[in-house]
Structure formats: C-alpha cells, structure tokens
GUFIMAR-775996 format. One record per residue: x, y, z of N, C-alpha, C in turn. Coordinates in steps of 0.1 Angstrom, whole numbers, plus 5000, padded with zeros to 4 digits. Layout:
N
XYZXYZXYZ...
This chain:
469
189794541153189494481164190094341160190594211171190994101167189794021165190393901163188993801161190193671165189293581172189593441173188993351166189493211158188693121158188993011160187892911154187992761159188292691147188492551149188292481137187992331134186992311126186692181122187192121108186891981103187191951092186791821085186991781073186591661067187191561066186491441061186991321063188291251061189191291070190591261071191091221084191891131088191991061098193491131105193591161118194791221122195391131132196491091132197391001140197391081155197091011163197291081178198290971186199091041195199790961202199590881215198290941218197890881231196490781226196890651227195990551222195290511230194390581241193790501251192490471248192190401253190890361248189790411259188490441249187690561253186890501266186590571276185690561288184490511284183690451293182290431291181190531287180490541279179790661272178890691286178890861285178190891297177691031293176191091293175891201290176591321292176591411279177391541282176891621294177391711295177291791309177091931306176592031309176592161309177792191309178892311305179592371310179892381326180692291334180792321348181392451352182192501341182892641345183392671360184092541365184692521378186392521378186992631372188192651375188492701386188892601393189092621407190692621412191392711410192692731410193392701424192392721435193292691448192092601456191392571452190592411457189392441467188992581464188192621480186892571474186492501465185092491460184292601453184792731450184492831444185092841429184392871417185192901410185893031405186893041399187893141395187893181384188193261382188093361369189693451363190193421352191493471349190993581336191293711340191093801329192593851323192793851311194093901307194094071302195394111303195394271301196894281289196694201276197494181269198694291263198194411266198894521263199394601279199394541289199794591301201494611300201694751308203194781307203494711319204794621318205294571329206594591328207394581344208694651342209394741332208494851329208694931318208294911306208194801303208194711289206794761284206394801273204894801270204494701259203494701263202794581257203594431260203894441273204594311277203394191285202294241289200894151290201094121304199994111312199694071325198293971324198293911332196793811336196493851349195093871352194793881369193593801369193893721381193293611386192393631399190793601394190193691407189393541412189493521426189193411436187793421434187293311434185793321437185593321455184393321458183893341474182393351470181693301485180393321485179593441484180793541480180093691476180693721465181193631454181893631441183293691442183293781433184993801431184993971432186393971439186594141440187994131437188394271438189694321437191094231447190094281460190894241473191394061475190593971465190993861463191193801453192593891446192893871434194693851436194893811422196393811423196893831405197993921401198293981389199893901389199793811375200693731371201293791360202493811360203393851346204893771346205493831336206393741331207793811343207393891353208093941363207593861376206593771375206193731388207193601393207493611406208393501408207893381406208593301398208193151395207593121383207493261375206893241364208093271352208393201342209393161332209093281324210493341318210493441306210793561316210993671305211193791311210093901302209593981312208694091303209894161290209094181280209394221268208594321260208994441252207394511250207394431240205994381236205294341226204894181229205394151237205393981241203793961243202694071248201394031246200893911256201793891265201493781277200193771280199193671279197793641280197093701270197693691257196793711244195893591243196293461245194993371250195793301264193993241267194193171279193393031280193192951288192792821291193192791302192392691308192292631322192192491321192792401328192392271330193292221342192892081349193692031357194891951351196291991347196791891336197591811342197891841358199091721364198091611372196791651371195991561380196291571395196391681399196391691415195091771421194391751415192791831418192991971421193792051413193692171412193792211400192892321395193092391380193992441377195292431366195992521363195392621351196492701350196092821338197392781330196892791316197192821303197692951300198793021299198893161294199493141278199293181270199493191258200293361251201793341253201893471245202493491230201393501219202093411208203093531199203193651203204193771199205693741204205593621219207093641222208193621213209493661211210393631204211193521214211893411206212493351215213893311206214993381215216393421205216293461193216693441183216293531171215493491164213993401170212893381162211993461165211793551158210993681162209293631159208493651170207393591171207293461171208093401176207993221177206593181188206493271199205093261205205893141222205193151227205393071238204193051245204192951255202792891264203692871276202792911285203192911301202092821310202392731317201792671325201692731339200892781344200892811356200192711371200992661378200092561385199492601398198192541398197492551410197892501425197392541433197392461445196392541456197092471471195992521481196292701482196992711475197092881479196992961467196592891460196292941445197192931436197292991428198292991414199393021421200692931419201992981420202892961408203692841412204792901397204592821384205392831375205092791365206092741356205792681343206692591338206392591320207192581312206792641298206792511287205692521285205492401274206092461257207092321257207592381244207092351231207092391220206292351204206492211200205692141195206492021190207092011179206892151172206892151154206992291155208192351150208892461146209392461134208592491122208992481108209492561102209192691108209592851103209892961115210493041112210493151123208893261125208593301132207393341134206193271133206093151139205193061137203793131152204193231157203393261166202593131176202993071181202692981191201893011201200992881202199692961212199093071209198693101194197793201190196293161194195993021196194692991198195292861213194192861220194392741231192792691233192792551237191492511242192092371250191092311258191492201266190292141267190691971269189591881271190291771267189491651277190091501275189891471257190291471251190091381237189991291230190891241238190991091238190190971249189691041260189290951268189890901278191190921281192190861290192090941305191291011305190591071320191691201324192991241315193591341314193191461304193291571308193091721299194191701291193491711275194691751265194591911260195791981257195792101253195892091236195092171230195092221214195792341215196792381208197392501203197392531189196992661187196992721176198292781171198492831157199692851153199792941142200592991132200493041119201192911114201592801119202392721111201192581112200892531122200092461123199392461137198292331137197892281154198692211158198892191170199492121176198692091190199191971194197991861201199091811215198691851225199591821238198691701247198991571247198191501255198691481270197691501278198191471295197991341297198391351311198791441318200191501315200191621321201791681323202491671335203891661334204491651348204691821349205391841359205691981367206992071354207291961348207992051343207292081326206292081325205492111312205592001305206091891306206391791294204891711294204091701283202891631282203391461281202191411279202491241280202891211267202291291256202691271243202191401234202791391225202491501214202291481200201491571192201491551178201291701174201591741159201291841148200391811138199691901132198891911122199192021113200292001105200392071096199992121085198792011082197792021070196892131072196592151084195592291086195992411084197692441084198092561086197792641095197492801093197292881103196092821109196192821122194992791132194792861146193792941143193693051153193393021166192292911167192192861178191592691175190592691189189992561185188792531199187892471193186692451207186892281207186792251220186792151227185692091235184791991233183291981243182991811233182091791246181691621241180391671234179891641225178891631215178291501208178791371215178191261208177991161223177991201238177991171248178891041250179891011246180790911247181890981258183090901261183890901270185091021267184691061251185991161251185291291245185991411241185491531242186091531226185091611215185391651203186391741201187091771194187791891191187291951181186892091182186392171169187192251162187992241150188892331146188392441137188692551140188492671131189792731125190192691114191392751109191392851102190092921101190193061093189593051083189393171077188893151061189493161050188993071040189593061027188793131016189693121004189093210993187793100991187892970988186492910987185692870998186092921010185192881019185093031031184793151025185193271028184493301046183193201044182893211058183393131071184793071066185393021077185392831077186192771076185992621076185992591093185392501094184992421106185092241104186292211112186192071112185992001127185791881127185291821137186191681138186991711150187991571151187391491160186991351162186391221171187391131171187491101186188191011190187490851187188090761183187190631180187990541179187990401184188890301180190090341181191090441189192190431188192990541181191890601173192590731161191690861162191690941158190991061153190391041140189191091137188891091124187991201125188291281113187891431110186791431101185691501101184491561095184391711094184291761079183991901079182691911080182291991086180992071087180892191072180792121063180692211049179592341051178592321056177392411056177792551069178892501076179092591087179992651086179792801094180292901091180692991109181993041108182193091121183793091123184093211134185493191139185593201152184593201161184493171173183693061176183793001188182792881188182492851206181692791208181392741225180692621223180392501231180092361231179092401248177892381243176692341256175692301252175092241261173692151258172592261258172292311248171092421248169892351244169292241249168192181246167892051257168992041268168891941276168691781274169291761260168991641256170591491261171391581267172291511270173291491263173491591248174891571242174791741239176291751239176591931238176391951223176192081222175392161210176892241204177192251192178092351190177792461187178092591190177592751188178592781179178292851170179492911163178993061159179993151161179793301161180193341147179593421136180093421124179693601123180793691127180193821130180793911119180993861108181493981095179993971087179694111084178594121071178994031057177894041053178293971038178394041030179494031019180094111010180194051000180694100989180794060979181793880980182893920984183993820988183193690998182393761007181693671017180193711015179393611004177993641000177093561014177593481021177093391032176793491048175993481056175693521066174793611067174793671076173493831079174593941081173494021079173894211080174094191097175294221100175294261113175994151122176294051115176193891116175693811125175793701128174893581133175793481143174793411149175293261154174493141147175193041150174392911146174592811156173492711157173692611164173392491160174392391160174692271153174192161166173492071167172692011174173791871177174191811190175091701191174091601192174391461192173491351195174591241196173991131194174190981200175790971191175390991175176290971164177091081164177091231173177891331171176891451162177491521155176991621148176691571136175791581127175191561112175291671104176391671097176991791088175791851079174791731076173691761069172691821077172591841088171391921093171392031091170092101094170192261090170192291105170892431105171392451121170192551125169992591135169492701141170292841141169792911132170693041134169693151137170993241143169793321155170893471150170193581145170893721143169993821155170093971151169894061158168394091151167894021143166694031133165593911138166193821144165693701150163993751158163193691160162093751165162393711182162093811190162693821204163793881207164693861198165993901201166194081197166594141208166594301210167494361199166994491193168194541185167894501168168694531158168394481144169994501141169894421126171194391122171494501113172694561119173294671109174394661107175194701095176494681094177394711104178494621105179094671114179094641129177894591133177594531146178594421154178794311143179494231150179194141156177794111155176994011165177493851164178593801173178693661172180593711175180793781180182293851176182893761188182093771199182793681210181193591216181593451222180593391229180893351243180293321250180393251260178893131267179493021271178192931274178292911288177192891298176592811306175792811308174992811322173392811330173392921337172493051329172693161339171593181349170693051350169193061354168992911363169992851362169792701368168992601364168492641350167192551348167992391341169092411343169492231338169892281319169592401313169692401297170892511298171492491285172892561284172492721276173092831283172892971280173793011270173493101262174693171253174793311257175993371260176193521256176693551242176293651238176693701224177293841225178493861221178993971223178794041209179094191210178194281200179294391199180594401197181594491204181194631193180794601179180694691172179094781174178594731181176994771182177094941188176295001178175995141182175195191192175395241206174395271215174295411213172995461207172495591204173495661196174095771197175395831187176395751188176795691200177795601203178695501194179295491184179595421174180695331180180095171178180895071187181395101199180195121204180195101220179994991226179094861221179094741224178394691230177894581229176394531239176694381238176194321249175994161249174794121248174394021240172993941242172893841250171893791264171593681263170793601259171293461254170093401247170193271256168393251260168693091269168392991263168992891265168392761262166992671266166292581261165092561267165392401264163892361264163892221260163892231240163192341238163292361221164592411218165692441224166892471221166992621223168192661218168492831219167692891209166693001214165793071210165893191210165193271205165093451208164093461218163293381225162493381237163293421248162993531255163493561264165093631266165193651252166593701250166693841258167493921261167794041263169194111263169394231257170394311255170894371269172294391272172994471279173894541273174194671280175194731275175194861282176194961283176595061294175595161294174795201287173395281290172295211294172195041297171194991304170895031318169595051318169395091334169795021344170495081354171395011362172894971365173294981351174494951346174895141348176295091358176495241365177295311354177795271342178695331333177895381322178995461312178195501304178595461287177795441280178095411265178995511260180095481256180995591248181595531233181895621224182195531213183695471215183695381208184795311206185095211219184195161228184495111243184594951237183394921227183994781225183694681234182194711242181494631252181494531247182194401252181194241246182694191237183594251238184794231231184894061235184694051249185293921251184093881266183793781268182793741277183093621284182693621297182493471301181593441312180993341310179993301320180593171333180893231344181493151359180493161368180493071375179193061390180493111399181093221403182193261409181493271424180093281428179693251442179093131446179293051438178392901438177192901442176392961437174892941438174192891428175292831420174092771406173692821393174492951393173993041385174793091378175293081364176293141360176493281361177693331365177893501366178493551354178093651349178093721336179593811338180993781333181693901331182193921317181794081311181994121301183694241299183894211289185294231287185194381280185694481284185794621274187094651275187894611266189294661265189594781261188694871254188994981252188595091262187995041271187195151282188195191289187895331290189395461297190595411294190895411282192095361274193095281280192695211291193395071297192594961298191094981295190394841299189594831310188794791311187694741324187094571321186494521330185594451329184294491339183094461329181894481336181494321345180894321357180794201365179394181370178594091369177494071373177093941383176193941389175793841395174493781390175193671384174093581371174293671360173193741355173493831343172693931350172093961361171494071369172194211367171594341361172394451362172594501378171894451388171294521399172594451405173694581413174394481420175794481413175994481399177094481387177894601390179294551389180094641393181394621384182194701378183094751369184394711378185194691371187194661376187694701367188294821369189194871359190894851359191394881349192994851349193894941360193195061362194095141374193695051387192595031389192494981400193494861408193994811394194994681396196294711393196694831396197794901392198594881377197594861367197794831356197794931343198594951335198195061325198794971312198195041299198594991290197595081276197394981265196995041252195594981251195095001238193694931233193294821240193994701236193894571243193994551255193594631263193594641276192794511285192694551299191894461305190694431302190594261300189194251299189594191281190694191277190694151260190294021259191093941273190693771271190393721286189193651287188693581296188793431297188993381307188993241308188493211321187193121322186393051332187092951336
C-alpha cells in the first residue's frame, strides 16, 4: 500500500518570500471543512481515482467532485474532472495518476474554494515523472477551468513534483499558501495566486530532500498557520522526522519534534482550549530497524498552546490496546495509516477518524476498518470510541480480503447540519474502488459510491484512494 508523509524540523531558519506582518492573535478554530467550490453554503468533497482509465490511457487518473446540499452528496450532483476535461491543462497519458494528491483553498481570493490536483508521476517533455500541479478554479457554477502551477525548483529529472500537498495561510497575510512535496525538495508557493497559476512568491527547501507531504494548521493561536513537515523515515530516525515551521517576525523558524513519529498527520483542537493539536499516525509495526511504535500501529497527540507545541511534552498515545478503543493491536493492522479531523457530534471538540486498512475482519485479511475517536475537555481518549467496517451492523457491504477499507478518510459537513459527515475510501473494493458515505458517523442511511456508477474503471488504487474536504 501507499503511504503519505508530513514534515516537521529542528532549530533552523527558513527564509520566506512573503514577508507580511502577522495578523492579530486569534484562537485556533476547529477545521471548518468548508471547501465550497460553488459558493452555495454547503461544503463539497473531492474524491480521486488515480488509476482511472481516461481516453483509453491506463492509470491516467480522474477526480470526482461531489457537491454538498441539504441532503448531503449524491452521484447526481457531481462532476468528474480529468486532463481530457474542457479547460483543464494537460493530456491524459498512461501512468500520470492525476489525482494522486489533492488539496483545497481559495487561492485567488474570489470567495470560491479552488481545487489543487497533483499528478506526481506525470512526465513533462523528456523529464520522466517530473510531476505536475493543476489548480481547478471554483465559481458560481462549481469547478471550471484550470491552470498549471510550475515548479520553482527542478534540480534533477524525476522529482515527482506534487507528491504531497497542503494549504493554509502560513505567513499571516490573509491569503492561503501551498506546500508542495517532491523527491527533490519541499516547495512553498505564497498566495494570492493569479488565474494563470502564478503565486505572489515562491521558495524551496532542498535541505529536507524528499518531502512526501505536509500538514498546515494553527497550533499557537496567532494570525498564521504552522507548517508541519514530514519528510519521511531516516536511518537515525526510523519513526519519521517531524518538523514544525512557525512564522514570526517576518521569517520562518523551524523546530524539530525529536520525540514525534509518524507519516501522516492532522491538526484539530481536541480539548477545546482554542489551540490546534497535532495528531500523527505511525502505522508501522515495531521491528529491529524501527524499535518505536506499537504493534498494529498507533497515533500520538501533541498539544498546542500559546507558544505552540512544546517538543519536551509527553504526547497522548492511542492504539488498539488503549482502554475503550475497539479491537486489539495485531501485526499488519496499520492503525494510523490515514487520519481525518472534524467535529462529528457538534460539541465543539475536534474528533479524529483513524484508518486501519490492514485490519482483518473475521477471516478476511486486510479488509480494513476505521475508528472514530472523540475529543473532549480531557482531549482525545478511548472513551466513546467505536469502529466501523464492512461487517458492521447497518453497513450494506461485506468485508472481503484486500478491500483496504480506511485507506483514506475525510470528515466534511456536506449537509450543513453542523456535524462532519464521514467518507471512507475503499480503493481496492470490487477491483475499481468505492467510497462509503455516512451522515455524521452513523451507519444508518449510509451508502456506497463505486467507480462503475461514475463510468470509471481502473486498477488497485481506484476510487477513494485520495479524499479532500
């Protein structure tokens, strides 16, 4: 299975090109999950099928956008976007994997959310796997035409530009910025963007080397979001290095969270204190080369505060052997392979959904599951936790070996009732992929959307491989 990473670092200073003065301090907010591409007030959801066949080209890739409404999402209110779509740059080619990464933000400041689509396997000229990044612009009619964001740094061939994506206002000027990962470096693009895909400024960070992805969110309550960089695993840090970049006094300072491990992350306020908390997923089993972690995988919660995240703190660690968490830790479960953050019960505390795609359900190996963990005044705990899989009562599917339910997850309030709705990616379901969709996190009334219903066909990393609220 694929994994994605996030980055954090230690005491160094990174020069940024957007030297705006941070806005006045404001408390961190729960993830609004309001990617609203058409401005109708209902959040929307983007679902990628990176292995979709397009114009006869295998693994060209497609992205399906489901527009929210008072009744949630449906196939009737959706749009499929590929490189063969009118107004979208590029041409479908075998192996492009358009949609291998996704992110959302209002990049041009027009009040409509825009969609970022990465195709890190795309070849450009003779540069095999240079990678490409496309912005699809939002508007009153939904997503329309697009533009290409060009790399700011291409030192070698095969850099897989857009291998990771994250967005947020990291310099406090009121415009979202974009963090882009690649095999060659992290690259930073500062907003606002013009309709040609040109940012207000750009920079790169080759010191990090391969950067799979990043997490952006506010952990100190000031006017700018922090970048959490997860460049991956190293020989001297097999749990994965984690760096946090903070904008202060016109520059970024970098702190390494030396005790943190993980390859995916999310930021949400789990304890309601007004500061975002960093949740990291460390899904690998401990072994001789990676002595840390927990059998079957674990997550850790690093609490934010007025000075950010204290690297010396002892994080909350949760696994399948934590009191109240369903199941038990078994080798290969991959608890923490994917994470989603949102408020599922409208109580003001950030909740976390943890994907466990390697979980065996009965005799079905790697059938997969997700675990819903609830935030509270005491933060994230096992209290009230519950697991959902395809053999859960009320779920209409059936657990099958290799489905990998939970490879991706998203929490998005698509019906506008104040409770984030759960979408689970099942990219190996029925050979071409499906999503499982719930109102809130309830199984009653949940439904599947599978690739054939959207006239999509492809391979193992099918529909639901990547989700973006």
